[in-house]
C-alpha positions as CSV (number, residue, x, y, z in Angstrom):
1,M,74.7,29.2,-5.7
2,N,74.5,25.1,-5.9
3,R,76.1,23.4,-8.8
4,R,73.5,21.9,-11.9
5,R,73.5,18.4,-11.9
6,V,74.4,16.8,-14.7
7,V,73.1,13.1,-15.8
8,I,73.7,10.7,-19.1
9,T,70.4,9.7,-20.6
10,G,71.1,8.3,-23.9
11,L,73.8,5.9,-25.1
12,G,75.1,5.1,-29.0
13,C,77.8,3.2,-30.0
14,I,79.4,1.6,-33.2
15,T,82.4,-0.7,-32.7
16,A,84.1,-3.5,-34.3
17,I,82.2,-6.1,-31.8
18,A,78.5,-4.6,-31.7
19,E,76.2,-2.0,-33.0
20,S,75.0,-0.7,-30.1
21,A,75.9,0.1,-26.3
22,E,73.9,-2.8,-24.6
23,G,75.5,-5.5,-27.5
24,F,78.9,-3.7,-26.9
25,F,79.0,-4.0,-23.0
26,N,77.7,-7.7,-23.1
27,A,80.1,-8.4,-25.9
28,L,83.2,-6.9,-23.7
29,C,82.0,-9.0,-20.8
30,E,81.7,-11.8,-23.0
31,G,85.5,-11.0,-23.6
32,K,84.4,-10.9,-27.7
33,N,87.5,-10.1,-29.6
34,G,86.8,-7.6,-32.5
35,V,90.4,-7.1,-34.3
36,S,90.7,-9.2,-37.6
37,K,92.4,-9.2,-41.1
38,I,91.3,-5.8,-42.9
39,E,88.9,-5.8,-45.6
40,N,88.0,-2.3,-46.7
41,F,91.2,-2.5,-48.6
42,D,94.4,-4.7,-49.2
43,P,96.8,-4.5,-46.9
44,S,99.5,-6.8,-47.9
45,I,102.2,-3.7,-48.7
46,F,101.9,-2.9,-44.7
47,T,103.6,-4.7,-42.1
48,V,100.3,-4.8,-40.6
49,H,97.5,-6.6,-42.0
50,I,94.9,-6.1,-39.0
51,G,92.9,-3.8,-37.3
52,G,89.7,-3.2,-35.2
53,E,87.4,-2.9,-38.3
54,I,83.5,-2.7,-38.6
55,K,82.5,-5.0,-41.1
56,N,79.4,-4.8,-42.9
57,F,78.5,-1.2,-41.7
58,E,74.9,-0.7,-43.4
59,V,74.7,3.4,-43.0
60,T,71.2,3.8,-45.2
61,K,69.8,2.1,-41.4
62,Y,70.5,5.3,-39.9
63,V,71.1,8.1,-42.7
64,D,69.3,8.6,-46.0
65,Q,71.4,7.0,-49.1
66,R,71.9,10.1,-50.7
67,E,72.8,12.2,-47.4
68,S,75.1,9.5,-46.5
69,K,77.2,9.9,-49.6
70,R,78.2,13.4,-48.8
71,M,79.8,11.9,-45.5
72,D,83.3,10.3,-44.7
73,R,83.0,6.7,-43.0
74,F,83.6,8.9,-39.7
75,T,81.0,11.3,-39.7
76,Q,78.3,7.7,-40.8
77,F,79.4,6.1,-37.6
78,A,79.0,9.4,-35.4
79,M,75.1,9.9,-37.3
80,A,74.6,6.4,-36.6
81,A,76.0,6.5,-33.1
82,A,73.7,9.8,-32.3
83,R,70.3,8.1,-33.7
84,Q,71.2,5.3,-31.2
85,A,71.4,7.8,-28.1
86,V,68.6,10.0,-29.0
87,E,66.3,7.7,-29.6
88,D,67.5,5.5,-26.3
89,S,67.1,8.7,-24.5
90,G,63.5,9.4,-25.0
91,L,63.6,12.8,-26.6
92,D,61.3,14.5,-28.7
93,F,63.6,17.7,-30.1
94,E,60.5,19.1,-31.3
95,K,59.3,19.4,-27.9
96,E,62.5,21.3,-27.1
97,D,64.5,24.7,-27.0
98,V,66.5,23.9,-29.4
99,T,68.5,27.2,-28.5
100,R,69.0,25.4,-25.1
101,C,70.3,21.8,-26.8
102,G,73.7,21.6,-28.2
103,V,76.4,19.3,-30.0
104,I,80.1,18.6,-29.0
105,V,81.5,16.0,-30.9
106,G,85.1,15.3,-31.3
107,T,87.4,13.0,-33.6
108,G,91.5,12.6,-33.6
109,I,91.5,12.6,-37.2
110,G,88.5,13.6,-39.2
111,G,87.8,12.6,-42.7
112,I,91.1,11.2,-43.8
113,K,89.2,8.3,-46.4
114,E,88.2,11.2,-48.0
115,I,91.6,12.3,-48.5
116,E,92.7,9.8,-49.6
117,E,90.2,9.4,-52.3
118,Q,90.6,12.9,-53.7
119,H,93.7,13.1,-54.0
120,L,93.6,9.9,-56.4
121,R,91.0,11.8,-58.6
122,L,93.4,15.0,-58.5
123,L,96.1,13.0,-59.6
124,A,94.3,10.5,-62.4
125,G,92.1,13.6,-63.6
126,G,93.5,16.8,-62.6
127,P,91.4,19.3,-60.5
128,K,88.2,18.9,-62.4
129,K,87.9,15.3,-61.1
130,V,87.9,16.7,-57.2
131,S,84.9,16.4,-55.6
132,P,82.6,19.6,-54.8
133,F,82.0,17.9,-51.3
134,C,85.5,17.3,-50.6
135,V,85.5,19.5,-48.2
136,P,82.2,19.1,-45.9
137,R,83.2,15.4,-46.1
138,L,86.9,15.4,-44.7
139,M,86.1,18.4,-42.3
140,G,86.5,17.6,-38.4
141,N,83.3,19.0,-37.6
142,A,81.5,17.3,-40.2
143,A,79.7,15.1,-37.1
144,S,79.1,17.8,-35.1
145,G,77.1,19.7,-37.8
146,N,75.9,16.8,-39.7
147,I,73.8,15.8,-36.3
148,A,73.0,19.5,-35.6
149,I,71.5,20.1,-38.9
150,R,69.5,16.3,-38.7
151,Y,67.7,17.6,-35.3
152,G,67.6,21.1,-35.7
153,L,70.1,22.0,-32.5
154,Q,70.7,25.4,-32.4
155,G,72.2,25.8,-29.3
156,P,76.8,25.6,-28.9
157,N,78.4,23.5,-31.7
158,I,82.0,22.3,-31.4
159,C,84.4,19.8,-32.7
160,V,87.1,19.0,-30.4
161,T,90.2,17.7,-31.7
162,S,93.0,16.8,-28.9
163,A,94.2,13.2,-30.5
164,C,92.9,9.9,-28.2
165,A,91.6,12.8,-25.4
166,S,89.4,13.8,-28.1
167,G,86.1,11.7,-27.0
168,S,86.7,12.6,-23.5
169,H,87.9,16.4,-23.9
170,A,84.1,16.5,-25.9
171,I,81.9,15.3,-23.1
172,G,83.9,17.3,-20.6
173,E,83.6,20.1,-22.4
174,A,79.7,19.5,-23.0
175,F,79.5,19.0,-19.0
176,C,80.8,22.4,-18.5
177,N,78.5,23.9,-20.9
178,I,75.1,22.4,-18.8
179,L,77.2,23.4,-15.8
180,A,77.8,27.1,-17.2
181,Q,73.7,26.6,-17.6
182,R,74.6,27.7,-21.7
183,S,72.8,24.5,-22.3
184,D,69.9,21.9,-21.0
185,I,70.7,18.8,-23.0
186,M,74.3,18.2,-25.3
187,V,74.7,15.4,-27.8
188,T,78.2,14.8,-27.1
189,G,80.9,11.8,-27.9
190,A,83.5,10.9,-30.5
191,A,84.0,9.2,-33.8
192,E,87.0,8.0,-35.9
193,A,87.6,6.1,-39.0
194,A,91.2,6.4,-39.8
195,L,91.8,2.3,-40.5
196,T,92.6,3.8,-44.1
197,Q,95.6,3.3,-46.1
198,I,97.3,6.8,-45.1
199,G,95.9,5.9,-41.4
200,L,97.9,2.4,-41.5
201,G,100.8,3.7,-43.2
202,S,101.4,6.4,-40.9
203,F,101.2,4.3,-37.6
204,C,103.2,1.2,-39.3
205,A,106.1,4.0,-39.9
206,A,106.1,4.8,-36.9
207,R,106.5,1.5,-35.3
208,S,103.6,2.0,-33.1
209,L,101.3,-1.1,-34.2
210,S,101.3,-5.0,-33.5
211,L,102.8,-7.4,-35.8
212,R,100.7,-10.1,-34.6
213,N,99.0,-10.5,-38.1
214,D,99.0,-14.3,-38.0
215,N,97.0,-14.0,-34.5
216,P,94.9,-10.9,-34.7
217,Q,93.1,-12.3,-31.7
218,A,95.9,-12.1,-29.3
219,A,97.5,-8.8,-31.0
220,S,95.8,-6.1,-28.6
221,R,97.5,-6.9,-25.2
222,P,97.6,-3.8,-22.6
223,F,100.0,-4.2,-19.5
224,D,100.7,-7.7,-20.9
225,R,105.0,-8.4,-20.9
226,D,104.6,-9.5,-24.5
227,R,102.8,-6.6,-26.0
228,D,104.1,-5.3,-29.1
229,G,102.1,-2.1,-30.0
230,F,98.3,-1.1,-30.1
231,V,96.0,-2.3,-32.4
232,L,94.2,0.7,-35.1
233,A,90.2,0.6,-34.6
234,E,87.4,2.5,-36.0
235,G,83.9,3.5,-34.3
236,A,82.2,6.2,-32.5
237,G,80.2,6.4,-29.1
238,I,77.6,9.2,-28.7
239,L,76.1,10.0,-25.1
240,I,73.2,12.5,-24.2
241,L,73.9,14.8,-21.2
242,E,70.6,16.8,-19.8
243,E,70.4,18.7,-16.8
244,Y,68.9,16.6,-13.6
245,E,65.8,18.6,-13.3
246,H,65.2,18.9,-17.3
247,A,65.3,14.8,-17.4
248,K,63.3,14.2,-14.4
249,K,60.5,16.3,-15.2
250,R,60.2,14.3,-18.9
251,G,60.2,11.2,-16.7
252,A,63.4,10.2,-18.7
253,N,65.5,6.8,-17.8
254,I,68.8,8.1,-16.0
255,Y,72.0,5.7,-16.6
256,A,74.3,7.6,-14.2
257,E,75.5,11.0,-13.2
258,L,78.9,13.0,-14.5
259,L,80.3,13.9,-11.8
260,G,83.6,15.2,-12.2
261,Y,86.2,16.5,-15.4
262,S,89.8,17.7,-15.8
263,A,92.0,18.3,-18.3
264,T,95.5,18.8,-18.6
265,D,99.0,18.7,-20.9
266,D,101.9,16.8,-20.3
267,A,104.0,19.5,-21.9
268,H,107.0,17.1,-22.5
269,H,106.7,15.6,-26.1
270,I,104.5,15.0,-29.0
271,T,104.1,11.4,-29.2
272,A,105.3,10.1,-25.7
273,P,103.6,10.6,-22.1
274,L,106.0,11.4,-19.3
275,P,107.3,8.6,-17.9
276,N,106.5,8.8,-14.1
277,G,102.5,9.1,-15.4
278,E,102.8,12.9,-13.6
279,G,100.5,14.8,-15.9
280,A,97.9,12.0,-16.0
281,A,97.9,11.3,-12.2
282,R,97.2,15.5,-12.0
283,T,94.6,15.0,-14.6
284,M,93.1,12.1,-12.2
285,A,93.4,14.1,-9.2
286,M,91.9,17.0,-10.5
287,A,88.6,15.1,-11.7
288,L,88.3,13.6,-8.5
289,K,88.3,17.2,-7.2
290,D,86.3,18.5,-9.1
291,A,83.5,15.4,-8.4
292,G,83.7,15.8,-5.1
293,V,84.2,12.2,-4.0
294,A,87.0,10.8,-2.2
295,K,89.4,8.3,-3.7
296,E,88.1,5.5,-1.7
297,S,85.3,5.8,-3.4
298,V,86.4,4.9,-6.9
299,G,84.9,1.0,-7.6
300,Y,86.8,0.8,-11.1
301,I,88.7,2.4,-13.6
302,N,88.5,2.2,-17.2
303,A,92.2,2.9,-18.1
304,H,93.6,4.3,-21.4
305,G,95.0,1.0,-21.2
306,T,96.7,1.2,-25.1
307,G,99.0,-2.3,-25.4
308,T,102.2,0.4,-25.5
309,E,105.0,-0.1,-23.3
310,L,105.2,3.8,-22.7
311,N,101.7,4.0,-22.3
312,D,101.1,1.4,-19.9
313,I,103.8,2.0,-17.6
314,A,103.2,5.9,-17.3
315,E,99.6,5.0,-16.5
316,S,99.8,2.7,-13.8
317,A,102.5,4.9,-12.1
318,A,99.9,7.4,-12.3
319,I,97.1,5.1,-10.6
320,R,99.5,4.2,-7.8
321,S,100.6,7.9,-7.4
322,V,96.4,9.1,-6.8
323,F,95.4,6.3,-5.0
324,G,98.1,4.8,-3.0
325,D,97.9,1.8,-1.5
326,Y,94.0,1.7,-2.2
327,A,95.2,1.2,-6.0
328,Y,96.0,-2.1,-5.4
329,K,92.0,-2.3,-4.4
330,I,90.8,-0.8,-7.6
331,P,89.8,-2.8,-10.5
332,V,91.1,-1.7,-14.0
333,S,90.5,-3.0,-17.3
334,S,91.5,-2.1,-20.7
335,T,88.4,-1.7,-23.3
336,K,91.1,-1.6,-26.2
337,S,91.8,-5.2,-24.8
338,C,88.5,-6.2,-26.9
339,V,88.4,-4.0,-29.6
340,G,91.5,-1.8,-30.5
341,H,92.4,1.9,-30.0
342,L,89.6,4.1,-31.7
343,L,91.8,6.7,-31.4
344,G,89.6,10.2,-31.2
345,A,86.4,7.7,-30.3
346,S,88.2,5.8,-27.5
347,G,87.0,8.3,-24.4
348,A,83.7,8.4,-25.6
349,V,82.9,4.0,-26.0
350,E,85.2,4.2,-22.9
351,L,82.6,6.2,-20.9
352,I,79.8,4.5,-22.1
353,V,81.4,1.5,-20.4
354,C,82.0,3.0,-16.9
355,V,77.9,3.7,-17.3
356,K,77.0,0.3,-17.9
357,T,79.3,-1.1,-15.6
358,I,77.8,0.9,-13.0
359,K,74.2,0.2,-14.1
360,K,75.0,-3.8,-14.3
361,S,77.3,-4.4,-11.5
362,I,79.7,-6.5,-13.6
363,I,83.5,-5.3,-14.8
364,H,84.6,-6.1,-18.3
365,P,87.9,-8.1,-18.6
366,T,91.3,-7.0,-19.8
367,I,91.4,-10.0,-22.2
368,N,95.1,-11.4,-23.4
369,L,96.5,-10.3,-20.5
370,D,98.6,-13.8,-19.9
371,N,101.6,-12.6,-18.0
372,Q,101.1,-8.8,-16.4
373,D,104.2,-6.9,-16.8
374,E,106.2,-6.3,-13.6
375,R,106.6,-2.8,-14.7
376,C,102.9,-2.1,-14.5
377,D,103.4,-3.5,-10.5
378,L,102.0,-7.1,-10.3
379,K,99.9,-6.0,-7.2
380,M,97.7,-3.9,-9.5
381,D,94.5,-5.7,-10.5
382,F,93.8,-5.4,-14.2
383,V,90.9,-8.1,-14.2
384,P,92.4,-10.5,-16.7
385,K,90.7,-12.5,-18.9
386,Q,87.3,-12.9,-17.0
387,A,84.1,-10.6,-16.4
388,R,83.4,-9.6,-12.6
389,K,80.6,-9.2,-10.4
390,A,81.4,-5.7,-8.2
391,N,78.9,-3.3,-7.2
392,V,80.4,-0.1,-8.5
393,N,78.9,3.7,-7.4
394,I,81.9,5.6,-9.1
395,A,83.8,4.5,-11.8
396,M,86.7,7.0,-13.7
397,S,87.5,7.1,-17.5
398,N,91.0,8.0,-18.4
399,S,92.5,9.1,-21.9
400,F,95.5,10.1,-22.6
401,G,96.8,11.5,-26.5
402,F,99.9,12.6,-28.6
403,G,100.3,16.4,-27.6
404,G,100.1,15.4,-24.1
405,H,96.5,15.5,-23.6
406,N,95.4,14.4,-20.7
407,A,91.4,14.0,-20.0
408,C,89.8,12.5,-16.8
409,L,85.9,11.9,-16.4
410,V,83.8,10.7,-13.4
411,V,80.8,9.1,-13.1
412,G,78.4,7.7,-10.3
413,K,75.4,6.0,-9.6
414,V,72.4,8.1,-9.1
């Protein structure tokens, strides 16, 4: 039996540099930087005062005000990106078999803002002050559940939580769902809003974050020898996956084809990757095999590229391991250099980048790459500082998370 084809027909994106997929990619290519001083709360008691914070987000553009009050910020982001993606796809779910339409949306942290707020209410006024909406707001599956309710989608509905690989895992599992003929349309991606006091405090305690409070624009520096940690960020990316014949029949605009997916685990350490990148390499190799494409056909890699020493070195080693000498011919860039690290939502917005790269024939730069770390191999091309025109037919997106979770997605031109 021939394998079904899965295509991408809708994109939605909420980040610190833009509130649409098109605006996001254009801003990346311009080298726009979304890292700034945190304004949603006073960060002065923390060692870190900066983040990839979304300023002036108006949820009522996407969700009714009453409904929005029953949602944590991460769900609000997911609903906004989902609305963009569905509108972009041209889908009218009233004309679809909704039992064949599903939702798989991930998050690494979930409703941490809600947990903070309700804990304060509990301490100040006792149990009676805790909101009855606390659990529906904080639960990780709130985003996927609310999206399904909005559009009446009665197919599979799943929340994936695998740290910084959540978004890529969610998309990959949605892809597998269509391949297995359980669904024809999947709304998928991830959302995160962990730029809160507990979120920031936790990563500060772990000494994971950049301390460049006086120069936030220079804080996120993947593959640079002067990096000092990643930048915590927030946002969401949602994509519409659709079976190819179904999309073609309704005359949909097809952005790209999702060709392959793989997921593995390092089984090494709860926060650190295997130093030699062995787990990441195995994931990339398996994704290429699943896609049925030769390594020499890959024209771009969107790196996990966090700007931490352990990740940058391990990922560079993994790319060299998989691609050999061809690794020196593949442009690799890190979206996190511009927007910071969206944790579980990273893989979703980064797959959108891959799709746009294929569609627009331009690769966005890794900004702040002033002095490439020799341990990341000086011969590798991390597209420093300036965007580059390139005809890309196949792109790869990497995501690696705490817990040793690895995910890789391969997309191609249709």
